N, C-alpha and C positions, 0 to 999 in steps of 0.2 A: 772665852766666849765662843759659842758655836758659829761656825762659818756658814753664812747664808747669802747666796747671790741672788740678786734680782735680775732676771735676764728677760728681755723682750724678744720673742721669737715670732717670726713672720715667714710665710711661704710654705709650700707643700713639703711634707716629709718625702725624702727621696730626691729632692731637687739638689743641685750642687750647693754645698755649704759655703756661706760667707759669714765670717766673724767680724763685727764692727766694734772697735774700741774708741770711745769718746775721749774728748779733751779734758783737761783739768777743769774742775768746778761744774762740769756738765753731768748728764745722766744718759743712759742707753737710749731713752726715748727721743733724744735729739736727732737720731738717725732716721726717724720715720719718713722724711721726704725722700731719702735715698733708698731705704728698704722697699717702699711701694713701687719703685721703679726698676727693681732688680728681679729677674726670673730665677730666684734662688731661695734656699732655706736659710734665712738670716738670723743670726744670734747677736744681740746687742746687750751685753751686761752693764749694769751699773758698776763702775769700778770701785775698789775698796774705799770705804767711808764716804762714798758718794751715793745719793739717792737712798735706796733701801737695802743696799749691800752691807752686811756687818761681818765682823770676825776676822777680816783680813787686815794686815797692817797698812796704814796709809802711806804707802811708799811704792816705788817702781817694783821692788821685789815682791811686795804684797800683791800687785797686779799680775806679776808673772805667775805666782802661785795660783791665783784665781783662774787665770787663762788655762793653765794646765789642768785644773780641776774641771773646768767647764768642758774642755775637749774630751777628757776621760769619761766624764758622767754622761755626755751626750753621744759618745761613741763617734765623734767627728773624725773623718779622714779626708784628706786631699782638700782641705779648706783654703779659700782665699782669705787672708787676714788683712783687714783694712784698719790702720791705726792713724787717728787724727791727733796731731800735737802729742800730748802726754801718751795717748794710746800707741803712737809709733815707737816711742821709747820702750814701752812695755813689749810691743811686738818684736822689736830688734833684739831686746835682751832675751826674750823667750826663744827666738830662733838660735841665738848664740849658745844657748844651753841644750840644743838638740832639736827643738821645734817639732816635736811629734804632732802629727795630724795636720800640719800646714804644708801646702804645696807651693804657695806663692804669696807675696805680700805687697801691699800698696801702703806707702806712707803719705800722709796728707799734711803739708805745710809744717814740717818739723826738721830740726837739725839734730844730728847725733851727738852734738856737744853744745848744749844751750849757752854756756858761759864762755867768755873770751879766754883764749889760750894762745901761747906762742906759735906763730905761723898758721893760725886758724882764722879764716876770713868769714866764717859763716855762723857766728853765734846769734843769740837773740838781740835784736836791734836795741842799741842804747843801754845794754845790760853790763853789769860787772858783778863780782862777788860781793862787793860792798853794797851796791844797790839791791841785789837779791836779798842780802840779809835785812836791809831796811824794809824791803817789801814784806818779808815774813812778819816783821814786828808790826807793820801797818795792818796786815791782815788780822792779827790778833787784837789789835786796838780799835780798828774802825772797819769792820767787815762790810757794813752797808756802803760806805764811801768807796772802799776797794772794789766791791762788786759792780758798782756803776762804771768804774774805769775799766775793769776787765771786760765787761760786755761791750763797751764802745771800741776798745782796742781790737776786738776780734774781727771787725768789719772794715772793708776798704774806706767806707764813708761812716764815721761814728754816728751820724744822725740817723742812719739806716738800721741801727740795732733795735730789734723788736723789744718792747717793754718786758715781754714774758722771759726773755733771756736773762736780763738783770734780776728779775723776780726769782727765777730758778737758782741763780747763783747765790742770792741772799739766803735761800733756805738751807744751804749747805753749812756744815759745822765749821766755824772759823779755825779752831785749833787743828782739826783734821786737815783742812785745806792748807794751812801753814806748814804742817808736817809734810804733806805731799809735795808742796812747792819746794821745801828744803831738799827733799829727795831728788826730784826731777832735775833741779839745776846742778846737782852734784854728778850727774851722769856724764860719762864720756865713752861713747861707743864707736869712735872713729876707727879704731883698730879691729872692731868686730865686723864692720860692713864688708870688708873684702873677703872675709871668711865664709860668708853665707852662701851656700851652694844652692840657690834657687832663684827664680826670677823676682826681681824687685823693681817696682815702679814708684818713682818719686813724684808726686803731684804737688804743685805749689800755686798759690794765688799770685797773679802778676802784680797786684797792688797790696800784697801783705805788708802790714806795718809791724809784724812781729818777726818774720824771717825773710831774708832776701831770697827772691825766687831763684837766683843762681845756686842756692844750696842744693837744689835738685840735680843740677849738672854735676856737682861734686859727688853726690851719692851714686848717680848713674855711672860715672867714670870710675869710682872706687869699687863698685860691686862687680862680682864675677859676671852677672847677667842682669845689668841694670838699664833702665830706661827712665826718661823724664817727660812730664807733661806739665806745661804752665797754662793755667786757666785765666784768660783775660777778664778784667773787670772784677776779680775776686780778691779778697783779703785773706786773712787767716782762716776763714771758715767757708771754703768753697762748698762744702756739703750743705750749708745753709743759704749761701748767696746764689749758687747756681747748681741745685740738685740735679738738674737734667744733664749737664755736661759732666758732673762728678759721677753720676750713675752710669752714663754711657761709657766713660773711660774705664770704670771698673768692669763693665760688661765686656768691653773689647779686650781688655787685659786677661780677663779670666775665661774668655771665650764662652760666655754664658749665652744661651740661645735667646 
């Protein structure tokens, strides 16, 4: 199958580049509230098997391949890479493989190791390998029901999840989403974080029901040039719950005018 990336591009050519990678089950358009607040040339692709992107494997490695193609095709240099949830895993893995075109990275409410492991205090809340496998089976069997739970889990207060978020999740292909889920929960990038020789900012929602905000402190301390910012009142989706503060933090970190 021919590789085709759907990329939302916003901002003037020649402005500092910012690449925004969305979370699992979302699309690049989810970044609109942040993009409109950034004085930058923003690129927000639909990740593999999400939205209108086709031809890339529905996996973290597929996302890495797509990111590399995007940077090469657009001639991007010195970018600020922002990865939310799944997007952060893709970003870290891309950087660990060389990271051409990227000058700095922001991770948004993500752990480098989503599943529990010996001596690891920052996995996905309430998760285990067995539960992750049951989750994949549920996604294949009852995607509408799973979509509702996924949407609610993203927000600090489940009742605040906008109806369009759940509707967008339901439009995704269940089999592709299950495959991507299986890929993302298998990742362990704890040893990669200390090797990344660029500035890393770990942003977390203070009220995230997916990852403990203390995860950011671990990333900041493990990285060569790490820092952390916790956004009050936010859950797993600060880019949706508080786009003003999220965009301001990105602007400050990337020194955007």
